[in-house]
C-alpha positions as CSV (number, residue, x, y, z in Angstrom):
1,M,87.1,40.4,52.7
2,K,90.2,42.4,52.4
3,M,92.3,42.5,55.4
4,K,93.6,45.9,56.7
5,K,96.8,46.2,58.6
6,V,96.5,47.9,61.9
7,T,99.5,50.3,62.7
8,T,101.2,50.4,66.1
9,D,99.6,53.8,66.6
10,E,96.1,52.5,65.8
11,F,96.7,49.4,68.2
12,N,97.9,51.6,71.0
13,N,95.0,54.0,70.6
14,L,92.5,51.0,70.6
15,L,94.0,49.8,73.9
16,K,93.8,53.4,75.4
17,I,90.1,53.6,74.8
18,I,89.3,50.2,76.5
19,T,88.3,51.6,79.9
20,H,85.5,51.1,82.3
21,E,84.2,54.7,81.6
22,N,84.2,54.0,77.9
23,G,82.3,50.9,78.2
24,I,79.1,52.5,79.6
25,K,76.1,52.1,77.0
26,Q,72.7,53.7,77.4
27,S,69.9,51.7,75.9
28,P,66.1,51.9,76.3
29,S,66.3,49.3,79.0
30,G,68.9,51.2,81.0
31,R,72.6,51.6,81.5
32,S,75.0,48.8,81.2
33,N,78.6,48.6,81.1
34,L,80.4,46.6,78.2
35,Y,83.9,46.9,79.7
36,R,85.6,43.7,80.3
37,P,88.9,43.5,82.3
38,W,90.5,40.9,80.1
39,L,89.7,42.6,76.9
40,K,93.0,44.5,76.4
41,N,94.9,41.1,77.1
42,A,92.7,39.4,74.5
43,Y,93.8,42.0,71.9
44,W,97.6,41.4,72.9
45,L,97.0,37.7,72.7
46,A,95.6,38.0,69.3
47,L,98.4,40.2,68.0
48,L,101.2,38.2,69.6
49,T,100.0,34.6,68.7
50,G,97.9,35.3,65.5
51,A,95.2,33.2,67.1
52,R,91.7,33.3,65.7
53,R,89.0,35.0,67.7
54,S,87.2,31.6,68.1
55,D,90.5,30.1,69.4
56,L,91.0,32.9,71.8
57,A,87.6,32.6,73.1
58,N,88.0,28.8,73.8
59,F,91.7,28.8,75.2
60,R,91.6,27.0,78.4
61,W,94.5,26.8,81.0
62,S,94.6,23.1,80.6
63,D,95.5,23.7,76.8
64,I,98.9,24.9,77.9
65,L,101.4,22.2,77.2
66,E,105.2,22.0,78.1
67,N,108.1,20.1,76.7
68,H,110.3,19.7,79.6
69,Y,113.2,18.6,77.5
70,Q,113.4,21.8,75.3
71,N,111.9,24.2,77.8
72,E,109.1,25.2,75.4
73,F,105.5,25.9,76.1
74,W,102.6,26.3,73.8
75,I,98.8,26.6,73.7
76,E,97.3,23.7,71.8
77,S,93.8,24.5,70.1
78,V,92.1,21.4,69.0
79,N,88.8,21.1,67.1
80,E,87.3,18.6,64.7
81,R,89.2,19.9,61.8
82,R,92.6,21.1,62.9
83,T,95.1,21.2,65.7
84,V,97.0,24.5,66.0
85,R,99.8,25.2,68.4
86,Y,100.5,28.8,69.5
87,V,104.1,29.2,70.8
88,I,104.2,30.9,74.2
89,T,107.0,33.6,73.9
90,P,108.1,35.7,76.8
91,E,105.8,38.3,75.8
92,V,102.8,35.9,75.8
93,Q,103.9,34.5,79.0
94,K,103.7,38.0,80.7
95,I,100.0,38.3,79.5
96,L,99.3,34.8,80.8
97,D,100.8,35.8,84.1
98,D,98.7,38.8,84.2
99,L,95.7,36.7,83.6
100,G,96.4,34.3,86.5
101,F,98.8,31.7,85.2
102,D,100.0,30.8,88.7
103,E,96.4,30.4,90.0
104,F,94.7,28.6,87.0
105,Q,97.4,26.6,85.3
106,G,96.3,23.1,84.5
107,T,92.7,23.9,85.3
108,N,89.8,23.6,82.9
109,N,89.0,27.3,83.3
110,Y,88.9,29.5,80.2
111,I,92.0,31.7,79.9
112,L,89.8,34.8,79.1
113,A,87.0,35.3,81.6
114,P,88.0,32.2,83.6
115,G,84.8,32.4,85.7
116,R,82.5,31.5,82.8
117,Q,81.1,28.0,82.4
118,S,80.7,27.8,78.6
119,K,81.6,29.6,75.3
120,S,80.5,33.1,75.5
121,R,78.9,35.1,72.8
122,L,79.8,38.3,74.7
123,L,83.4,37.1,74.8
124,Y,83.4,36.4,71.0
125,S,81.7,39.6,70.1
126,S,83.9,41.6,72.5
127,T,86.9,40.8,70.6
128,S,85.5,42.0,67.3
129,A,87.1,45.2,66.2
């Protein structure tokens, strides 16, 4: 699949349409709202870290590690095939703060949608563009 670059205007326009009102979907079984309050932050994290969608969906607050000696923070994503470290820049830290860094730091809650108990297909599919 050929990758397409997203312009700054396209990215900003995407963020503008992610609203509660635009999430309403009518189906034969009734009305539902697909809006998720963390979705804009998910797109920002993807943009700023380069993380894969599957990594974003699985980031936990306990994955945030710190090197006290060099004042570095990163999110470590580990699976059976690879370990990836995503540096926490000041911009990423702001997003983490918005998502509840002070409240959830060190817990096993997911960073995106922290109340869920397991991997979520909805979360994974919600971050598809």
